[in-house]
N, C-alpha and C positions, 0 to 999 in steps of 0.2 A: 175327338181322341178315341177312335175305335180301335180297341186293342184285341179284337177277336182274331183268332189264329188265321194265318194266311191259307188260302185254298189253292194257290198256284203250285204246280208240280216242279217248277224250275229250281235247280240246286242253287241256293243263294250264298252258300259258303260255310266255312267252319269258324266259329268264334271261340277263343279261349278266354275264360274268366279266371284270373288269379286272385284268390281271396274269396272264401265262401261265407263271409259274414252277411250282415243285413243288406248291404248294397250289392255285394257280389251275387247273392241269391236272386235279388230282384232283377238285376241285369241279365243273369242267365235265363230267368223266366221269360223276360221280354223277348230276347232273341229266339228262344225255342218256340215261343208262342207264334212267332211269325216265320216259322219254317227253317230256321238255322239249326245246324248241328252245333252243340255246345259242349266244349270240354271244360269242366269245372275243376279247378285245382286248389288244393290247400294242404297243410302240412300234416294232417291226421285224418284217418278214416272216421273218427268220431265226429269231427267237424263236418265233414262231407256228408255223413249219414244224417246229421241234424239238419243240414241245409236242404237236402232232398226232401225231408219231411216237411220243412217250412215252405218249400216251393209247392209241394202238393197241396198244403193247406191254403196257400194264397191262390192257387188255381181254382180250388173249390169256392174260395171267396169271390173271385171274379166271375165264376159261373153263376153263383147266387145273385150277382148284380147284373146278369145278362151281358157280361163283357167278355165271356169265353163260353164256348160250347162244352158242356160237361162230357159229352161223348168223345171229345177230342183229347181229354186230359191224359189217358194212357199213352197216346201217340206223342203228345208234347213231352212227357216225362221220358219217353224212349229216345228222344233227341238229345238228352243230357247225359253225358258220361262223366263220372266223377273219378279222379285219380290223384294219389299223392305224388306221382312222378310228374315233375314239370316237363321233362323231355317228352314223355308220352302225350301229355296234354297239348304240347305244341305241335304234334304231328299233323301236317297238312293245314295248319291254322292260317287264315287269311287276315285275322284281326285278333289282337290281344287286348283285353281290358284289364288293367291292373286295378284291384279294388281292395287293397290292404289298408290298415289304419295309417293315420297321418304321421309317418316317421320318415324323414328325408333319407336317412342312411339306409333304412330297409328298402324303400322304393329304389334307391340307386343300385343296391345289391340285386334286386329283382331285375332291373332293366339291364344290368350287366349280364345276367344269366340269359335273358331273352336274346340279347345281342349275339350271344354265343350259340344258343340252341335253336332258335326259331328259323323257319324257312326265310330265304333272302327277300322274299316279297312281302313279308308279314308287316302290317301296320301295328305300332305299339302306342296305346293310349292309356293315360293314367286317369282314373276317376278320382281326382283330388280337388279339394276346395281350398287348399293351402298353398300349393307349390305350382311353379311354372315349368314349362317343358325345358327351358334352358337350364334349370336347376337339376334336371334328371339325366342329362346326356353326357355327364362327365366321363371322358375316356371311351365313349361308345363309337363304333363305326357306323351305326345305323342312325346317325343324328337327323338325317332327312326324313326318317319314318317315324319320328317320336312327336307326340303332341298330347294335349290334355283333352279329355272328354268328360266334363263334369255333369254327372247325372244328378237328378233331384229325387229325394226320398218321399213316397215310395216309387221306385223306378218304373213300375208297371202301371202307374196311375198318373204321374206327372209327365207331360210330353216333352219338356225342354231338355236338350243337352247343350251345354256351352262348349264349343269347340275352340281350343286355343292353340294355334300353331306356335312353334318357337321360332327364333331367328333363322334356324337351319332347316326347318320343316319344309319340304317341297310342296308345291301347289298340288301335285298329283296325289300325295298322301292325304292332304286335306280333302280333296275331291272324293277320293275313294272312301274315306271315313264318313263323310256326309251322306254319300250314296248308300252305304250300309246301314247307317242310322235311320235314313228315311225308309229303307226296306223293312226295318224293324219297327216302323210305326212311330218314330220319334221326330221331333221338330228341332233340327240343329241350328244354332245361332253361332256364326263364326266371328270371333273378335278380330278387330283390325290389327291389334298388336297386343303383346303380353301385358297383363295388368294384375297385380296381386289381388286376389279375391274375385277377379273376373268382373262380371256385371252384377249377378244375382246377390252374391255375398256382400259386396260393397253396399248395395242398397239395403239388404236385410239387416246388416250390422250397424248401419247408420241409424236405422229405425230403432234397433235394440238399444244403442247408446242413448238416444233421447228417451226411450221408454224407462230405462233404469234411472236416468237423471230425474224424471218426473216422480218416481217412487222415492228416491233418496231425498229429494227436496220436500217431500210431504205434500205434493200437489194432488196425488191420487194413489190408490192402492194398486197392486199388480193386477188384481181381478178387474178393477175399473178400467185400467189401461187396455187389457185384453178385450174387454166388452166394447170399448169405444172403437177399437180397430175392427173387430168382427162385425160390429153393427153399423158401420158407416163406410169409410173409404176403403176398407178391406174388401167389401163386397164389390165395390165399383172397380177396384183394381183387377178383379178377376176377368173383366171384360174390356177394360180400357187402361192403358198405361199412363204414367204421369204426364208425358208430353201430349198425348191425345186428350187427356182430361183438361189440362190447362189451355190447350189450343181452343177447346170448346168454351171454356170460362172466359178467355180473353186475357192476353198478357199485360195489357194496361192495368186491369184489375189486380192481377197476380203480382205485378211489380210493386204496387202500393203495399201488399201484404209482405212481400219479400223485404222491402225497406224497413218495415216495422218489426218483423219477426226474426230475421236472420241474426241480428246481433245478440239475440237472447237464446238461440238454440245451442245445445250442448256441443262443445268442440274439443273437449279434453282428449289428450293423446294417452292418458293413463288408464289402466284397467280399473273398473269400478270397485271400490272397497267392498261393497255389498256382495258382489259375485265372489271376490277373492276370499272373503270370510265364510261364505257358504261352502266353498270347496274345501277350505281348511277344517270346517266342522263336519264334513261329510254329507252336507245337504245337496245332493247332486241332481235331484229331480226324480224321475221315474226309477232310475237304477238303484237309488237308495231308499225310495218311499217318501222322500220329502224334498221339496225345493221351495218355490213360492206357493206350491200347492201340496196337499198331502195325498199320496197315491197308495192304493192297495191293488191286489190282482183284479178285483171286479171293476174298479174305476179305470184302471189302465186298459182292460179289455174293452170296456164300454166306450171309452174316449177314442180308442184307435178305430173301432168299428164305425163310430159316428164320423170321424174324419175321412175314413176310406169311402164310406157311402156318399158323403158330400162331395168329395173329389170326383167320384164316379158320375154323380149327377151333373156336375159342372162339365165333365167331359162329354156326356151325352148331349147337354145343351149346346156346347161348342160345336159338336158334330152337326146338330140340327141347324144351327145358324149358318155354318160354312157350306152346307149341302143345299141350301135354298136356291 
């Protein structure tokens, strides 16, 4: 996962990022890092100014981890133009990544504006973890150019982008998006058909449902569940997925475990009471200072740094293995 800035001189295109929040910032950074001109759009100059500061900070973070050249930072920032005008931000755009919060009506409104204002060749991709392309294209003329591109946070450290075409998406649009993502140093995985939650979130939330069940039933504390994941199979999953792991173990052995364990694994379709009560009482996690853990500015900063440094180390290890 080498994210250092591209050195080629070829013009690789203009990308517009709509929404300058946490994900939008990271997506803009990643494209600019790899030589793209980026038009970053949001509804206020205050939001955009804060986003540029955050992008600068994250570039310095990457430089400190030897994942970007510090001398390149001014040039990378120069590739990013921030503007509150959507029409100006779409000028000459080859790809639009919509990265606003998860509100279907808002996303549909943005895609209607894109349909009206963007160049006729522009690909429209939604960075959504909740919705499918078929839900976004109501009354659009550019239905063949709309699809989902689900990035993972932080976008400049995690290599995967889940690409999800809709029923009306052309193969050409999918191919162009994947080409641009690869030029930006990402690893696109194209789903064979639409599926709510795609691949990653279906797996992630299946794990979360079982983790919450273990805590609610008194089997373990939240801290112990986290420790088991990070100290055992979580490490293994960083280098081998579940099918590869169990291919190695042998499916005859695994089938015995499945027969014994599957009937006892949580399968409720209801939201967990524990989480609903936490939201009702305002225990939202980092943003409120308390969730399953207690957070202050120092612990938040320290933990984020630890996570970023570990992800960077895993990326360098992955590069070393793949380049052998």
